C-alpha positions as CSV (number, residue, x, y, z in Angstrom):
1,M,12.4,-172.3,10.2
2,G,12.9,-175.6,11.5
3,F,11.5,-178.9,10.6
4,F,9.6,-179.5,13.8
5,K,8.4,-175.7,13.7
6,I,6.4,-176.6,10.5
7,F,5.2,-180.1,11.4
8,G,4.9,-179.8,15.3
9,S,6.2,-182.0,17.9
10,K,9.3,-184.4,17.1
11,E,7.3,-187.5,17.6
12,Q,4.6,-186.3,15.4
13,S,6.7,-185.1,12.8
14,Y,8.7,-188.2,12.7
15,T,5.5,-190.5,13.0
16,H,3.4,-188.6,10.2
17,E,6.2,-187.9,7.7
18,R,7.7,-191.6,8.1
19,E,4.3,-193.1,7.7
20,L,3.9,-191.0,4.2
21,L,7.4,-192.1,3.0
22,N,6.9,-195.6,4.0
23,N,3.8,-195.8,2.0
24,F,5.6,-194.6,-1.2
25,G,8.2,-197.6,-0.4
26,I,11.1,-195.1,1.0
27,A,13.7,-196.7,2.9
28,E,14.2,-195.8,6.7
29,S,17.8,-194.7,6.2
30,T,16.7,-192.4,3.5
31,I,14.3,-191.0,5.6
32,D,16.5,-190.7,8.5
33,K,19.1,-188.6,5.9
34,L,16.3,-186.4,4.6
35,I,15.1,-185.8,8.1
36,S,18.5,-184.6,9.4
37,R,19.4,-182.4,6.4
38,N,16.8,-180.0,7.6
39,D,17.1,-178.2,4.1
40,G,13.6,-178.8,2.7
41,S,14.8,-182.1,1.1
42,L,12.0,-184.3,2.6
43,E,9.4,-181.8,1.7
44,L,10.8,-181.6,-1.8
45,M,10.5,-185.5,-2.0
46,L,7.1,-185.4,-0.9
47,G,5.8,-183.0,-3.1
48,N,7.4,-184.9,-5.8
49,M,6.1,-188.0,-4.7
50,F,2.3,-186.6,-4.3
51,R,2.8,-184.7,-7.7
52,K,3.4,-188.5,-9.6
53,S,0.5,-189.7,-7.7
54,G,-1.7,-187.0,-9.0
55,D,-2.6,-185.3,-5.8
56,M,-1.5,-181.8,-6.7
57,T,-2.8,-180.2,-3.7
58,K,-0.7,-182.2,-1.2
59,S,2.0,-181.6,-3.8
60,A,1.8,-177.8,-3.6
61,E,1.6,-178.0,-0.1
62,Y,4.8,-179.9,0.4
63,Y,6.5,-177.6,-2.1
64,Q,5.3,-174.8,0.0
65,K,6.9,-176.2,3.1
66,G,10.2,-176.9,1.2
67,A,10.2,-173.2,0.0
68,G,9.9,-172.5,3.4
69,F,13.5,-173.8,4.1
70,K,14.9,-171.7,0.9
71,N,15.1,-175.0,-1.0
72,L,15.5,-174.0,-4.5
73,N,14.0,-177.0,-6.3
74,S,10.7,-176.7,-4.0
75,C,10.6,-173.0,-5.0
76,Y,10.8,-173.9,-8.7
77,N,8.0,-176.4,-8.7
78,L,5.7,-174.4,-6.1
79,G,6.2,-171.6,-9.0
80,L,5.1,-174.1,-11.7
81,C,2.2,-175.1,-9.6
82,Y,1.1,-171.3,-9.4
83,L,1.7,-170.7,-13.0
84,R,-0.4,-173.7,-14.0
85,G,-3.0,-173.5,-11.2
86,E,-2.1,-177.1,-9.9
87,G,-2.9,-177.5,-6.7
88,V,-3.2,-173.8,-5.8
89,S,-5.1,-171.2,-7.5
90,Q,-3.3,-169.7,-10.4
91,D,-1.5,-166.8,-9.7
92,S,1.4,-165.5,-12.1
93,Q,2.8,-163.2,-9.5
94,K,3.3,-165.6,-7.1
95,A,4.7,-167.9,-9.7
96,I,7.2,-165.3,-10.4
97,D,8.0,-164.8,-6.6
98,N,8.7,-168.5,-6.4
99,F,10.9,-168.4,-9.6
100,I,13.2,-165.8,-8.3
101,P,15.1,-167.3,-5.8
102,P,16.3,-170.5,-8.3
103,A,16.4,-168.0,-11.0
104,E,19.0,-165.8,-8.9
105,A,21.1,-169.0,-8.1
106,G,21.5,-169.7,-11.7
107,S,18.6,-172.0,-12.9
108,V,17.9,-171.1,-16.6
109,D,14.5,-172.9,-16.4
110,A,13.4,-170.5,-13.7
111,M,14.8,-167.5,-15.6
112,F,12.9,-168.8,-18.7
113,C,9.9,-169.1,-16.8
114,I,10.1,-165.7,-15.7
115,G,10.9,-164.2,-18.9
116,H,8.0,-166.1,-20.7
117,T,5.6,-165.1,-18.1
118,Y,6.4,-161.2,-18.4
119,L,6.9,-161.3,-22.2
120,F,3.4,-162.9,-23.1
121,G,1.6,-161.3,-20.0
122,V,0.9,-164.8,-18.8
123,G,-1.6,-164.1,-15.9
124,I,0.2,-160.7,-15.6
125,T,0.3,-157.3,-17.5
126,K,3.0,-157.8,-20.3
127,N,6.5,-156.2,-19.6
128,Y,8.6,-156.5,-22.7
129,E,11.8,-155.4,-21.0
130,K,11.6,-157.5,-18.0
131,G,10.8,-160.6,-20.2
132,V,13.8,-159.9,-22.3
133,M,16.1,-159.4,-19.4
134,W,15.1,-162.5,-17.8
135,L,15.4,-164.5,-21.0
136,Q,18.6,-162.8,-22.1
137,K,20.1,-164.1,-18.5
138,A,18.7,-167.7,-19.6
139,A,20.3,-167.6,-23.0
140,D,23.6,-165.9,-21.7
141,N,23.7,-169.0,-19.4
142,G,23.3,-171.2,-22.8
143,D,19.4,-171.9,-22.7
144,S,18.5,-172.8,-26.4
145,Q,14.7,-172.3,-25.8
146,S,15.4,-168.5,-24.4
147,Q,17.9,-167.7,-27.5
148,E,15.2,-169.0,-29.8
149,M,12.4,-167.1,-27.9
150,L,14.6,-163.9,-28.0
151,A,15.1,-164.2,-31.6
152,N,11.6,-164.7,-32.7
153,S,10.6,-161.6,-30.2
154,A,13.0,-159.6,-31.8
155,F,11.9,-160.4,-35.4
156,L,8.4,-159.7,-34.3
157,M,9.5,-156.3,-32.7
158,I,11.3,-155.3,-36.0
159,Q,8.0,-156.3,-38.2
160,K,5.9,-154.4,-35.8
161,N,8.0,-151.3,-36.1
162,S,8.4,-151.6,-39.6
C-alpha cells in the first residue's frame, strides 16, 4: 500500500504531512527524503513525535499507518500501544500480532514482549510454552532480561512441582 493510498491525493498528502512535520521543526530536505522512501519512515517519525508531545491517539494512528508499510519499528511501537492501552483500547492479542513481524526479523525487544505477555497472561490466557519459546529466542540472541526471566520462571516451576 503506497503513501498516497493512505493519505489521499499527492497534493493533500504533501500539504498535510509537511505542515505537521514543519510544526515539529523538521527540515524540508528531511521531509522530502522520508516521503520518497515510501517505507513507513514518515509515519514512524510522526508517531514518535506525537508520542513525545503526549498525543497517544495520534501516535497510535501514525504507527498503524507505518505498520501498513510493514515498517518494523512502527509495528513494535503499535504493539506497545496495544499492550499498554495507549491511544487505543488495550488488546494483548493485537499487541502480539504487531510484535511478531519485528520479532521474526530479530528484535529481542519484541521477542521479550511476546514472551512476557504469554508467560504472565497479560490480557490473554497464560501460555507457558509460548512464553518460554519467545523468551528463549530473545535469550539466545543475548537479551539478559529474557535470560533472567527464564531462570526465574524455571526456578518457580521447580518449586511448584516440589
